[in-house]
C-alpha positions, 0 to 999 in steps of 0.5 A: 689959850684955847689952842694951848689947852688943846695941845696939852690935852692931846699930849696927856691923852696920846697912848692912853686907854680907858680903864673904867667908866661909871656913872650915867648920862650927863655925869660919867666918870672915866678912869684912864690908863695913865691915872687921869680921871675925868668927869664928862657929860657924854662919851663919843665912841669912834673905834674906826675900822681896818682894811681887810688883808687879802690872801685871795688871788695870790695877793702878796705873792704875785706883784701884778695883784694890788689892792685899792688901798695900794693904789691910794698909797701911791702904787701904780698900774703899769699894765694895759689890761686891768681887772678890778674885783669887788667884794674882796673881804666883804659879803663872805664868811659871815661878813656883810657889805662894807658899803663904801667899796662900790664907790671906790671901785668905780672911782678907780675904774674911771681913773684907770680908764682915763689913763688909757687902760682897758678896765673890767670891773667884776662885781656881785651887785653895784650897791648905790648907797647914795646918788653919787654912786649911781653917777659914778656907775654911769660915768664909768659905763660911759667911759668904756669900763666893762662890767661883768656880774658874777653869781651873788652868793658864790665865793669869789674864788669859785666864780673867778679862777686865776690863770697865768695871764687871764681870769676865768669868770662866770658871767651871770648875764651870759650864763657861761664862763668868759676869759678876761686877760689881765696885766694887773688885778686890783682887789677892792677890799672891805673893812673889818672891826679895829682891834680895840673894838672888843675892849671898848665893847666890854668897858662900855657894855656896848653890843656888837653885831655878828661881824664884830662892829658896834651896833647902833640903836636903830639904823635910821632912827638912832644911827649914832645911839647905842643899844646900851642903857644910859646908866653904866655901873662900874666894872669894879663894883 
């Protein structure tokens, strides 16, 4: 019976949106676009995010340039020399760190190195948001992945210039440009707010940060709470 009820619930919810929310904590009244009205005690907002769509480094024009998402979706790297560029779509033009990218880039570097590729990972910083990232960094380094650090505040296309079969990279440690030969370039892309975030923010009176993501009450003390007071008045009142 429980499973049947869940199936029915999913069927009438698919393709619907929230039109209005009123009430207060423990007693919210929700109106859906399909006419269904619900009385609920709590609302969980899960808008998700979307991957950054790059235009840098001739992505979409040069078949040798892929993204980490392309690799996740099954595309393969045929060349022997591979350069991975971190922070594509993150930490630029007002966007902050996407947090998950370093772990992804390190994982892909290890995976490609295990296939016998020569792998160079180009980065601003390695952001170890948890101990597992530090372990991945050590594993990648021990596997023979070469790391090149570029200036922290430089735009990627300023610190990394693309030539026919090589990248010209400004290496912070050397204080000079170095040439990185490549057969493939992998862009390690960040995340952007989903299209529904603005609408959800308006309906529920939720605050957004400067990047467009919904804000938490406090990053440590209230990471799953919102900045909005618990009482919500109807938009129609």
